[in-house]
mmJSON file of the N, C-alpha and C atoms, coordinates in Angstrom:
{"data_MODEL":{"atom_site":{
"group_PDB":["ATOM","ATOM","ATOM","ATOM","ATOM","ATOM","ATOM","ATOM","ATOM","ATOM","ATOM","ATOM","ATOM","ATOM","ATOM","ATOM","ATOM","ATOM","ATOM","ATOM","ATOM","ATOM","ATOM","ATOM","ATOM","ATOM","ATOM","ATOM","ATOM","ATOM","ATOM","ATOM","ATOM","ATOM","ATOM","ATOM","ATOM","ATOM","ATOM","ATOM","ATOM","ATOM","ATOM","ATOM","ATOM","ATOM","ATOM","ATOM","ATOM","ATOM","ATOM","ATOM","ATOM","ATOM","ATOM","ATOM","ATOM","ATOM","ATOM","ATOM","ATOM","ATOM","ATOM","ATOM","ATOM","ATOM","ATOM","ATOM","ATOM","ATOM","ATOM","ATOM","ATOM","ATOM","ATOM","ATOM","ATOM","ATOM","ATOM","ATOM","ATOM","ATOM","ATOM","ATOM","ATOM","ATOM","ATOM","ATOM","ATOM","ATOM","ATOM","ATOM","ATOM","ATOM","ATOM","ATOM","ATOM","ATOM","ATOM","ATOM","ATOM","ATOM","ATOM","ATOM","ATOM","ATOM","ATOM","ATOM","ATOM","ATOM","ATOM","ATOM","ATOM","ATOM","ATOM","ATOM","ATOM","ATOM","ATOM","ATOM","ATOM","ATOM","ATOM","ATOM","ATOM","ATOM","ATOM","ATOM","ATOM","ATOM","ATOM","ATOM","ATOM","ATOM","ATOM","ATOM","ATOM","ATOM","ATOM","ATOM","ATOM","ATOM","ATOM","ATOM","ATOM","ATOM","ATOM","ATOM","ATOM","ATOM","ATOM","ATOM","ATOM","ATOM","ATOM","ATOM","ATOM","ATOM","ATOM","ATOM","ATOM","ATOM","ATOM","ATOM","ATOM","ATOM","ATOM","ATOM","ATOM","ATOM","ATOM","ATOM","ATOM","ATOM","ATOM","ATOM","ATOM","ATOM","ATOM","ATOM","ATOM","ATOM","ATOM","ATOM","ATOM","ATOM","ATOM","ATOM","ATOM","ATOM","ATOM","ATOM","ATOM","ATOM","ATOM","ATOM","ATOM","ATOM","ATOM","ATOM","ATOM","ATOM","ATOM","ATOM","ATOM","ATOM","ATOM","ATOM","ATOM","ATOM","ATOM","ATOM","ATOM","ATOM","ATOM","ATOM"],
"id":[1,2,3,4,5,6,7,8,9,10,11,12,13,14,15,16,17,18,19,20,21,22,23,24,25,26,27,28,29,30,31,32,33,34,35,36,37,38,39,40,41,42,43,44,45,46,47,48,49,50,51,52,53,54,55,56,57,58,59,60,61,62,63,64,65,66,67,68,69,70,71,72,73,74,75,76,77,78,79,80,81,82,83,84,85,86,87,88,89,90,91,92,93,94,95,96,97,98,99,100,101,102,103,104,105,106,107,108,109,110,111,112,113,114,115,116,117,118,119,120,121,122,123,124,125,126,127,128,129,130,131,132,133,134,135,136,137,138,139,140,141,142,143,144,145,146,147,148,149,150,151,152,153,154,155,156,157,158,159,160,161,162,163,164,165,166,167,168,169,170,171,172,173,174,175,176,177,178,179,180,181,182,183,184,185,186,187,188,189,190,191,192,193,194,195,196,197,198,199,200,201,202,203,204,205,206,207,208,209,210,211,212,213,214,215,216],
"type_symbol":["N","C","C","N","C","C","N","C","C","N","C","C","N","C","C","N","C","C","N","C","C","N","C","C","N","C","C","N","C","C","N","C","C","N","C","C","N","C","C","N","C","C","N","C","C","N","C","C","N","C","C","N","C","C","N","C","C","N","C","C","N","C","C","N","C","C","N","C","C","N","C","C","N","C","C","N","C","C","N","C","C","N","C","C","N","C","C","N","C","C","N","C","C","N","C","C","N","C","C","N","C","C","N","C","C","N","C","C","N","C","C","N","C","C","N","C","C","N","C","C","N","C","C","N","C","C","N","C","C","N","C","C","N","C","C","N","C","C","N","C","C","N","C","C","N","C","C","N","C","C","N","C","C","N","C","C","N","C","C","N","C","C","N","C","C","N","C","C","N","C","C","N","C","C","N","C","C","N","C","C","N","C","C","N","C","C","N","C","C","N","C","C","N","C","C","N","C","C","N","C","C","N","C","C","N","C","C","N","C","C","N","C","C","N","C","C"],
"label_atom_id":["N","CA","C","N","CA","C","N","CA","C","N","CA","C","N","CA","C","N","CA","C","N","CA","C","N","CA","C","N","CA","C","N","CA","C","N","CA","C","N","CA","C","N","CA","C","N","CA","C","N","CA","C","N","CA","C","N","CA","C","N","CA","C","N","CA","C","N","CA","C","N","CA","C","N","CA","C","N","CA","C","N","CA","C","N","CA","C","N","CA","C","N","CA","C","N","CA","C","N","CA","C","N","CA","C","N","CA","C","N","CA","C","N","CA","C","N","CA","C","N","CA","C","N","CA","C","N","CA","C","N","CA","C","N","CA","C","N","CA","C","N","CA","C","N","CA","C","N","CA","C","N","CA","C","N","CA","C","N","CA","C","N","CA","C","N","CA","C","N","CA","C","N","CA","C","N","CA","C","N","CA","C","N","CA","C","N","CA","C","N","CA","C","N","CA","C","N","CA","C","N","CA","C","N","CA","C","N","CA","C","N","CA","C","N","CA","C","N","CA","C","N","CA","C","N","CA","C","N","CA","C","N","CA","C","N","CA","C","N","CA","C","N","CA","C","N","CA","C","N","CA","C"],
"label_alt_id":[null,null,null,null,null,null,null,null,null,null,null,null,null,null,null,null,null,null,null,null,null,null,null,null,null,null,null,null,null,null,null,null,null,null,null,null,null,null,null,null,null,null,null,null,null,null,null,null,null,null,null,null,null,null,null,null,null,null,null,null,null,null,null,null,null,null,null,null,null,null,null,null,null,null,null,null,null,null,null,null,null,null,null,null,null,null,null,null,null,null,null,null,null,null,null,null,null,null,null,null,null,null,null,null,null,null,null,null,null,null,null,null,null,null,null,null,null,null,null,null,null,null,null,null,null,null,null,null,null,null,null,null,null,null,null,null,null,null,null,null,null,null,null,null,null,null,null,null,null,null,null,null,null,null,null,null,null,null,null,null,null,null,null,null,null,null,null,null,null,null,null,null,null,null,null,null,null,null,null,null,null,null,null,null,null,null,null,null,null,null,null,null,null,null,null,null,null,null,null,null,null,null,null,null,null,null,null,null,null,null,null,null,null,null,null,null],
"label_comp_id":["MET","MET","MET","ILE","ILE","ILE","ALA","ALA","ALA","HIS","HIS","HIS","PRO","PRO","PRO","LEU","LEU","LEU","ASP","ASP","ASP","LEU","LEU","LEU","ALA","ALA","ALA","ALA","ALA","ALA","GLU","GLU","GLU","ALA","ALA","ALA","ILE","ILE","ILE","ARG","ARG","ARG","ARG","ARG","ARG","ALA","ALA","ALA","GLY","GLY","GLY","ALA","ALA","ALA","ILE","ILE","ILE","THR","THR","THR","THR","THR","THR","VAL","VAL","VAL","GLU","GLU","GLU","ALA","ALA","ALA","ALA","ALA","ALA","SER","SER","SER","HIS","HIS","HIS","PRO","PRO","PRO","GLY","GLY","GLY","GLN","GLN","GLN","ARG","ARG","ARG","VAL","VAL","VAL","TRP","TRP","TRP","LEU","LEU","LEU","ALA","ALA","ALA","GLY","GLY","GLY","MET","MET","MET","ARG","ARG","ARG","GLN","GLN","GLN","THR","THR","THR","TRP","TRP","TRP","ARG","ARG","ARG","ARG","ARG","ARG","SER","SER","SER","ALA","ALA","ALA","ALA","ALA","ALA","GLU","GLU","GLU","HIS","HIS","HIS","GLY","GLY","GLY","GLU","GLU","GLU","THR","THR","THR","ILE","ILE","ILE","TYR","TYR","TYR","LEU","LEU","LEU","MET","MET","MET","SER","SER","SER","PHE","PHE","PHE","GLU","GLU","GLU","ASP","ASP","ASP","LEU","LEU","LEU","GLU","GLU","GLU","GLY","GLY","GLY","MET","MET","MET","LEU","LEU","LEU","ASP","ASP","ASP","VAL","VAL","VAL","LEU","LEU","LEU","ILE","ILE","ILE","PRO","PRO","PRO","GLY","GLY","GLY","ALA","ALA","ALA","VAL","VAL","VAL"],
"label_asym_id":["A","A","A","A","A","A","A","A","A","A","A","A","A","A","A","A","A","A","A","A","A","A","A","A","A","A","A","A","A","A","A","A","A","A","A","A","A","A","A","A","A","A","A","A","A","A","A","A","A","A","A","A","A","A","A","A","A","A","A","A","A","A","A","A","A","A","A","A","A","A","A","A","A","A","A","A","A","A","A","A","A","A","A","A","A","A","A","A","A","A","A","A","A","A","A","A","A","A","A","A","A","A","A","A","A","A","A","A","A","A","A","A","A","A","A","A","A","A","A","A","A","A","A","A","A","A","A","A","A","A","A","A","A","A","A","A","A","A","A","A","A","A","A","A","A","A","A","A","A","A","A","A","A","A","A","A","A","A","A","A","A","A","A","A","A","A","A","A","A","A","A","A","A","A","A","A","A","A","A","A","A","A","A","A","A","A","A","A","A","A","A","A","A","A","A","A","A","A","A","A","A","A","A","A","A","A","A","A","A","A","A","A","A","A","A","A"],
"label_entity_id":["1","1","1","1","1","1","1","1","1","1","1","1","1","1","1","1","1","1","1","1","1","1","1","1","1","1","1","1","1","1","1","1","1","1","1","1","1","1","1","1","1","1","1","1","1","1","1","1","1","1","1","1","1","1","1","1","1","1","1","1","1","1","1","1","1","1","1","1","1","1","1","1","1","1","1","1","1","1","1","1","1","1","1","1","1","1","1","1","1","1","1","1","1","1","1","1","1","1","1","1","1","1","1","1","1","1","1","1","1","1","1","1","1","1","1","1","1","1","1","1","1","1","1","1","1","1","1","1","1","1","1","1","1","1","1","1","1","1","1","1","1","1","1","1","1","1","1","1","1","1","1","1","1","1","1","1","1","1","1","1","1","1","1","1","1","1","1","1","1","1","1","1","1","1","1","1","1","1","1","1","1","1","1","1","1","1","1","1","1","1","1","1","1","1","1","1","1","1","1","1","1","1","1","1","1","1","1","1","1","1","1","1","1","1","1","1"],
"label_seq_id":[1,1,1,2,2,2,3,3,3,4,4,4,5,5,5,6,6,6,7,7,7,8,8,8,9,9,9,10,10,10,11,11,11,12,12,12,13,13,13,14,14,14,15,15,15,16,16,16,17,17,17,18,18,18,19,19,19,20,20,20,21,21,21,22,22,22,23,23,23,24,24,24,25,25,25,26,26,26,27,27,27,28,28,28,29,29,29,30,30,30,31,31,31,32,32,32,33,33,33,34,34,34,35,35,35,36,36,36,37,37,37,38,38,38,39,39,39,40,40,40,41,41,41,42,42,42,43,43,43,44,44,44,45,45,45,46,46,46,47,47,47,48,48,48,49,49,49,50,50,50,51,51,51,52,52,52,53,53,53,54,54,54,55,55,55,56,56,56,57,57,57,58,58,58,59,59,59,60,60,60,61,61,61,62,62,62,63,63,63,64,64,64,65,65,65,66,66,66,67,67,67,68,68,68,69,69,69,70,70,70,71,71,71,72,72,72],
"pdbx_PDB_ins_code":[null,null,null,null,null,null,null,null,null,null,null,null,null,null,null,null,null,null,null,null,null,null,null,null,null,null,null,null,null,null,null,null,null,null,null,null,null,null,null,null,null,null,null,null,null,null,null,null,null,null,null,null,null,null,null,null,null,null,null,null,null,null,null,null,null,null,null,null,null,null,null,null,null,null,null,null,null,null,null,null,null,null,null,null,null,null,null,null,null,null,null,null,null,null,null,null,null,null,null,null,null,null,null,null,null,null,null,null,null,null,null,null,null,null,null,null,null,null,null,null,null,null,null,null,null,null,null,null,null,null,null,null,null,null,null,null,null,null,null,null,null,null,null,null,null,null,null,null,null,null,null,null,null,null,null,null,null,null,null,null,null,null,null,null,null,null,null,null,null,null,null,null,null,null,null,null,null,null,null,null,null,null,null,null,null,null,null,null,null,null,null,null,null,null,null,null,null,null,null,null,null,null,null,null,null,null,null,null,null,null,null,null,null,null,null,null],
"Cartn_x":[50.156,51.367,52.529,53.6,54.8,55.614,55.903,56.679,58.246,59.03,60.489,60.947,61.874,62.356,62.763,63.268,63.712,62.477,61.334,60.24,59.984,60.313,60.106,61.066,62.109,63.133,63.139,62.255,62.327,62.377,61.511,61.526,62.909,63.444,64.695,65.874,65.696,66.739,66.713,65.526,65.447,65.866,65.532,65.978,67.452,68.16,69.58,70.395,69.694,70.285,71.048,70.852,71.341,70.832,71.734,71.212,70.837,70.169,69.908,70.869,70.858,71.867,71.828,70.603,70.517,71.269,71.171,71.951,73.4,73.774,75.172,75.903,75.191,75.797,76.258,75.829,76.325,77.483,77.976,79.122,80.303,80.812,81.851,83.08,83.662,85.015,84.747,83.558,83.334,82.72,83.024,82.376,81.084,80.034,78.637,78.032,76.89,76.249,75.013,74.978,73.842,73.247,72.042,71.41,70.624,70.961,70.268,70.711,70.756,71.13,72.212,73.199,74.18,73.572,73.713,73.264,74.315,75.511,76.661,77.939,78.855,80.127,81.176,82.279,83.357,84.716,85.549,87.044,87.898,88.672,89.473,90.937,91.881,93.147,93.216,93.738,93.982,95.312,95.616,96.787,98.039,98.195,99.515,99.335,98.383,98.319,97.462,97.033,96.219,94.914,94.319,92.997,91.947,90.852,89.851,88.45,87.494,86.137,85.107,84.424,83.351,81.924,81.114,79.791,78.712,77.634,76.386,75.45,74.991,74.29,72.946,71.73,70.389,69.77,68.923,68.09,66.692,65.935,64.476,64.429,65.487,65.439,66.262,67.217,68.03,69.19,70.174,71.304,72.541,73.625,74.871,76.009,76.999,78.246,79.202,79.819,80.724,82.134,83.119,84.541,85.089,85.476,86.034,87.479,88.451,89.829,89.991,90.914,91.196,91.607,92.392,92.886,91.894,90.771,89.893,89.811],
"Cartn_y":[76.565,76.055,76.399,76.765,77.144,75.838,75.519,74.294,74.69,73.622,73.772,73.995,74.83,75.047,73.814,72.774,71.577,70.708,71.007,70.265,70.297,71.494,71.746,70.87,70.443,69.651,68.178,67.773,66.492,65.331,65.477,64.268,64.237,65.448,65.53,65.043,65.125,64.809,63.222,62.589,61.184,60.747,61.246,60.68,60.778,61.718,61.888,60.874,60.13,59.15,59.634,60.904,61.47,60.712,60.579,59.964,61.215,60.729,61.733,61.959,63.021,63.346,62.251,61.746,60.573,59.351,59.065,57.882,58.21,59.423,59.922,59.759,60.11,60.126,58.662,57.571,56.218,55.773,56.759,56.547,57.569,57.789,58.622,58.335,59.408,59.272,58.67,58.475,57.97,59.181,58.948,59.895,59.547,60.455,60.284,61.372,61.203,62.268,62.688,64.045,64.697,65.735,66.017,67.306,67.831,69.196,70.002,71.38,72.042,73.456,73.702,74.533,74.909,75.954,75.676,76.541,77.472,76.872,77.611,77.289,78.252,78.067,78.688,78.034,78.693,78.121,78.983,78.554,78.625,77.697,77.501,76.909,77.083,76.474,75.049,74.025,72.835,72.846,71.819,71.808,72.265,71.828,72.033,73.177,74.126,75.341,75.158,73.947,73.827,74.406,74.887,75.444,74.223,74.443,73.488,74.293,73.662,74.342,73.528,74.148,73.487,74.076,73.174,73.46,72.592,73.34,72.694,72.522,71.384,71.035,70.512,70.971,70.527,69.902,68.81,68.298,68.145,67.37,67.254,66.323,65.674,64.794,65.123,66.059,66.563,67.459,67.503,68.345,67.678,68.007,67.307,68.32,68.052,68.96,68.28,69.01,68.495,69.207,68.425,68.944,68.759,69.848,69.76,70.187,69.397,69.74,70.919,71.749,72.935,72.508,71.514,71.074,70.111,70.524,69.547,69.782],
"Cartn_z":[98.62,99.124,98.16,98.735,97.882,97.775,96.577,96.212,96.356,96.693,96.696,95.221,95.081,93.608,92.815,93.601,92.9,92.453,93.072,92.588,91.037,90.537,89.091,88.268,88.814,88.152,88.583,89.473,90.069,89.036,87.936,86.955,86.22,85.815,85.153,86.002,87.25,88.185,88.214,88.331,88.233,87.074,85.819,84.537,84.518,85.055,84.978,85.766,86.618,87.483,88.822,89.093,90.252,91.549,92.47,93.737,94.745,95.816,96.786,97.875,98.484,99.639,100.687,100.945,101.955,101.385,100.052,99.628,99.554,99.149,99.134,100.407,101.522,102.887,103.217,102.598,102.791,101.84,101.018,100.214,100.333,101.664,101.95,101.109,100.565,99.802,98.389,98.015,96.687,95.857,94.45,93.525,93.302,93.482,93.21,92.352,91.728,90.957,91.776,92.066,92.875,91.994,92.406,91.732,92.854,92.943,94.01,93.949,95.106,95.189,96.285,95.858,96.857,97.859,99.148,100.127,100.693,100.961,101.412,100.615,100.583,99.86,100.632,100.941,101.773,101.25,101.05,100.745,101.928,102.111,103.301,102.944,103.894,103.601,104.524,103.827,104.512,105.276,106.007,106.963,106.176,104.938,104.23,103.304,103.538,102.764,101.409,101.148,99.88,100.14,99.009,99.059,99.116,99.931,99.813,99.847,99.381,99.316,100.149,101.048,101.736,101.321,101.028,100.438,101.251,101.444,102.079,100.785,100.568,99.336,99.691,99.134,99.459,98.225,98.577,97.52,98.218,97.574,98.047,99.327,99.632,100.702,101.844,101.682,102.887,102.455,103.378,103.173,103.463,102.653,102.913,102.843,103.725,103.599,102.782,101.857,100.744,100.933,100.883,100.83,99.426,98.797,97.406,97.336,96.994,96.937,95.843,96.203,95.286,93.876,93.715,92.502,91.85,91.364,90.709,89.263],
"occupancy":[1.0,1.0,1.0,1.0,1.0,1.0,1.0,1.0,1.0,1.0,1.0,1.0,1.0,1.0,1.0,1.0,1.0,1.0,1.0,1.0,1.0,1.0,1.0,1.0,1.0,1.0,1.0,1.0,1.0,1.0,1.0,1.0,1.0,1.0,1.0,1.0,1.0,1.0,1.0,1.0,1.0,1.0,1.0,1.0,1.0,1.0,1.0,1.0,1.0,1.0,1.0,1.0,1.0,1.0,1.0,1.0,1.0,1.0,1.0,1.0,1.0,1.0,1.0,1.0,1.0,1.0,1.0,1.0,1.0,1.0,1.0,1.0,1.0,1.0,1.0,1.0,1.0,1.0,1.0,1.0,1.0,1.0,1.0,1.0,1.0,1.0,1.0,1.0,1.0,1.0,1.0,1.0,1.0,1.0,1.0,1.0,1.0,1.0,1.0,1.0,1.0,1.0,1.0,1.0,1.0,1.0,1.0,1.0,1.0,1.0,1.0,1.0,1.0,1.0,1.0,1.0,1.0,1.0,1.0,1.0,1.0,1.0,1.0,1.0,1.0,1.0,1.0,1.0,1.0,1.0,1.0,1.0,1.0,1.0,1.0,1.0,1.0,1.0,1.0,1.0,1.0,1.0,1.0,1.0,1.0,1.0,1.0,1.0,1.0,1.0,1.0,1.0,1.0,1.0,1.0,1.0,1.0,1.0,1.0,1.0,1.0,1.0,1.0,1.0,1.0,1.0,1.0,1.0,1.0,1.0,1.0,1.0,1.0,1.0,1.0,1.0,1.0,1.0,1.0,1.0,1.0,1.0,1.0,1.0,1.0,1.0,1.0,1.0,1.0,1.0,1.0,1.0,1.0,1.0,1.0,1.0,1.0,1.0,1.0,1.0,1.0,1.0,1.0,1.0,1.0,1.0,1.0,1.0,1.0,1.0,1.0,1.0,1.0,1.0,1.0,1.0],
"B_iso_or_equiv":[0.0,0.0,0.0,0.0,0.0,0.0,0.0,0.0,0.0,0.0,0.0,0.0,0.0,0.0,0.0,0.0,0.0,0.0,0.0,0.0,0.0,0.0,0.0,0.0,0.0,0.0,0.0,0.0,0.0,0.0,0.0,0.0,0.0,0.0,0.0,0.0,0.0,0.0,0.0,0.0,0.0,0.0,0.0,0.0,0.0,0.0,0.0,0.0,0.0,0.0,0.0,0.0,0.0,0.0,0.0,0.0,0.0,0.0,0.0,0.0,0.0,0.0,0.0,0.0,0.0,0.0,0.0,0.0,0.0,0.0,0.0,0.0,0.0,0.0,0.0,0.0,0.0,0.0,0.0,0.0,0.0,0.0,0.0,0.0,0.0,0.0,0.0,0.0,0.0,0.0,0.0,0.0,0.0,0.0,0.0,0.0,0.0,0.0,0.0,0.0,0.0,0.0,0.0,0.0,0.0,0.0,0.0,0.0,0.0,0.0,0.0,0.0,0.0,0.0,0.0,0.0,0.0,0.0,0.0,0.0,0.0,0.0,0.0,0.0,0.0,0.0,0.0,0.0,0.0,0.0,0.0,0.0,0.0,0.0,0.0,0.0,0.0,0.0,0.0,0.0,0.0,0.0,0.0,0.0,0.0,0.0,0.0,0.0,0.0,0.0,0.0,0.0,0.0,0.0,0.0,0.0,0.0,0.0,0.0,0.0,0.0,0.0,0.0,0.0,0.0,0.0,0.0,0.0,0.0,0.0,0.0,0.0,0.0,0.0,0.0,0.0,0.0,0.0,0.0,0.0,0.0,0.0,0.0,0.0,0.0,0.0,0.0,0.0,0.0,0.0,0.0,0.0,0.0,0.0,0.0,0.0,0.0,0.0,0.0,0.0,0.0,0.0,0.0,0.0,0.0,0.0,0.0,0.0,0.0,0.0,0.0,0.0,0.0,0.0,0.0,0.0],
"pdbx_formal_charge":[null,null,null,null,null,null,null,null,null,null,null,null,null,null,null,null,null,null,null,null,null,null,null,null,null,null,null,null,null,null,null,null,null,null,null,null,null,null,null,null,null,null,null,null,null,null,null,null,null,null,null,null,null,null,null,null,null,null,null,null,null,null,null,null,null,null,null,null,null,null,null,null,null,null,null,null,null,null,null,null,null,null,null,null,null,null,null,null,null,null,null,null,null,null,null,null,null,null,null,null,null,null,null,null,null,null,null,null,null,null,null,null,null,null,null,null,null,null,null,null,null,null,null,null,null,null,null,null,null,null,null,null,null,null,null,null,null,null,null,null,null,null,null,null,null,null,null,null,null,null,null,null,null,null,null,null,null,null,null,null,null,null,null,null,null,null,null,null,null,null,null,null,null,null,null,null,null,null,null,null,null,null,null,null,null,null,null,null,null,null,null,null,null,null,null,null,null,null,null,null,null,null,null,null,null,null,null,null,null,null,null,null,null,null,null,null],
"auth_seq_id":[1,1,1,2,2,2,3,3,3,4,4,4,5,5,5,6,6,6,7,7,7,8,8,8,9,9,9,10,10,10,11,11,11,12,12,12,13,13,13,14,14,14,15,15,15,16,16,16,17,17,17,18,18,18,19,19,19,20,20,20,21,21,21,22,22,22,23,23,23,24,24,24,25,25,25,26,26,26,27,27,27,28,28,28,29,29,29,30,30,30,31,31,31,32,32,32,33,33,33,34,34,34,35,35,35,36,36,36,37,37,37,38,38,38,39,39,39,40,40,40,41,41,41,42,42,42,43,43,43,44,44,44,45,45,45,46,46,46,47,47,47,48,48,48,49,49,49,50,50,50,51,51,51,52,52,52,53,53,53,54,54,54,55,55,55,56,56,56,57,57,57,58,58,58,59,59,59,60,60,60,61,61,61,62,62,62,63,63,63,64,64,64,65,65,65,66,66,66,67,67,67,68,68,68,69,69,69,70,70,70,71,71,71,72,72,72],
"auth_comp_id":["MET","MET","MET","ILE","ILE","ILE","ALA","ALA","ALA","HIS","HIS","HIS","PRO","PRO","PRO","LEU","LEU","LEU","ASP","ASP","ASP","LEU","LEU","LEU","ALA","ALA","ALA","ALA","ALA","ALA","GLU","GLU","GLU","ALA","ALA","ALA","ILE","ILE","ILE","ARG","ARG","ARG","ARG","ARG","ARG","ALA","ALA","ALA","GLY","GLY","GLY","ALA","ALA","ALA","ILE","ILE","ILE","THR","THR","THR","THR","THR","THR","VAL","VAL","VAL","GLU","GLU","GLU","ALA","ALA","ALA","ALA","ALA","ALA","SER","SER","SER","HIS","HIS","HIS","PRO","PRO","PRO","GLY","GLY","GLY","GLN","GLN","GLN","ARG","ARG","ARG","VAL","VAL","VAL","TRP","TRP","TRP","LEU","LEU","LEU","ALA","ALA","ALA","GLY","GLY","GLY","MET","MET","MET","ARG","ARG","ARG","GLN","GLN","GLN","THR","THR","THR","TRP","TRP","TRP","ARG","ARG","ARG","ARG","ARG","ARG","SER","SER","SER","ALA","ALA","ALA","ALA","ALA","ALA","GLU","GLU","GLU","HIS","HIS","HIS","GLY","GLY","GLY","GLU","GLU","GLU","THR","THR","THR","ILE","ILE","ILE","TYR","TYR","TYR","LEU","LEU","LEU","MET","MET","MET","SER","SER","SER","PHE","PHE","PHE","GLU","GLU","GLU","ASP","ASP","ASP","LEU","LEU","LEU","GLU","GLU","GLU","GLY","GLY","GLY","MET","MET","MET","LEU","LEU","LEU","ASP","ASP","ASP","VAL","VAL","VAL","LEU","LEU","LEU","ILE","ILE","ILE","PRO","PRO","PRO","GLY","GLY","GLY","ALA","ALA","ALA","VAL","VAL","VAL"],
"auth_asym_id":["A","A","A","A","A","A","A","A","A","A","A","A","A","A","A","A","A","A","A","A","A","A","A","A","A","A","A","A","A","A","A","A","A","A","A","A","A","A","A","A","A","A","A","A","A","A","A","A","A","A","A","A","A","A","A","A","A","A","A","A","A","A","A","A","A","A","A","A","A","A","A","A","A","A","A","A","A","A","A","A","A","A","A","A","A","A","A","A","A","A","A","A","A","A","A","A","A","A","A","A","A","A","A","A","A","A","A","A","A","A","A","A","A","A","A","A","A","A","A","A","A","A","A","A","A","A","A","A","A","A","A","A","A","A","A","A","A","A","A","A","A","A","A","A","A","A","A","A","A","A","A","A","A","A","A","A","A","A","A","A","A","A","A","A","A","A","A","A","A","A","A","A","A","A","A","A","A","A","A","A","A","A","A","A","A","A","A","A","A","A","A","A","A","A","A","A","A","A","A","A","A","A","A","A","A","A","A","A","A","A","A","A","A","A","A","A"],
"auth_atom_id":["N","CA","C","N","CA","C","N","CA","C","N","CA","C","N","CA","C","N","CA","C","N","CA","C","N","CA","C","N","CA","C","N","CA","C","N","CA","C","N","CA","C","N","CA","C","N","CA","C","N","CA","C","N","CA","C","N","CA","C","N","CA","C","N","CA","C","N","CA","C","N","CA","C","N","CA","C","N","CA","C","N","CA","C","N","CA","C","N","CA","C","N","CA","C","N","CA","C","N","CA","C","N","CA","C","N","CA","C","N","CA","C","N","CA","C","N","CA","C","N","CA","C","N","CA","C","N","CA","C","N","CA","C","N","CA","C","N","CA","C","N","CA","C","N","CA","C","N","CA","C","N","CA","C","N","CA","C","N","CA","C","N","CA","C","N","CA","C","N","CA","C","N","CA","C","N","CA","C","N","CA","C","N","CA","C","N","CA","C","N","CA","C","N","CA","C","N","CA","C","N","CA","C","N","CA","C","N","CA","C","N","CA","C","N","CA","C","N","CA","C","N","CA","C","N","CA","C","N","CA","C","N","CA","C","N","CA","C","N","CA","C","N","CA","C","N","CA","C","N","CA","C"],
"pdbx_PDB_model_num":[1,1,1,1,1,1,1,1,1,1,1,1,1,1,1,1,1,1,1,1,1,1,1,1,1,1,1,1,1,1,1,1,1,1,1,1,1,1,1,1,1,1,1,1,1,1,1,1,1,1,1,1,1,1,1,1,1,1,1,1,1,1,1,1,1,1,1,1,1,1,1,1,1,1,1,1,1,1,1,1,1,1,1,1,1,1,1,1,1,1,1,1,1,1,1,1,1,1,1,1,1,1,1,1,1,1,1,1,1,1,1,1,1,1,1,1,1,1,1,1,1,1,1,1,1,1,1,1,1,1,1,1,1,1,1,1,1,1,1,1,1,1,1,1,1,1,1,1,1,1,1,1,1,1,1,1,1,1,1,1,1,1,1,1,1,1,1,1,1,1,1,1,1,1,1,1,1,1,1,1,1,1,1,1,1,1,1,1,1,1,1,1,1,1,1,1,1,1,1,1,1,1,1,1,1,1,1,1,1,1,1,1,1,1,1,1]
}}}
């Protein structure tokens, strides 16, 4: 059986205090610490011309879409 790449880091992720994508989904608009893998990455323009980034992020429990403002 082939393991998920994050299985190798699962213990370190737990020790670091990262929450899962499932837990993060219940904290919209809040800053949280996650550990996982970026699946997709896209740059886009917001309504007023600001650059934003859209990312799909995966961990051992699920996937989450993340919006990142350009001026971070």
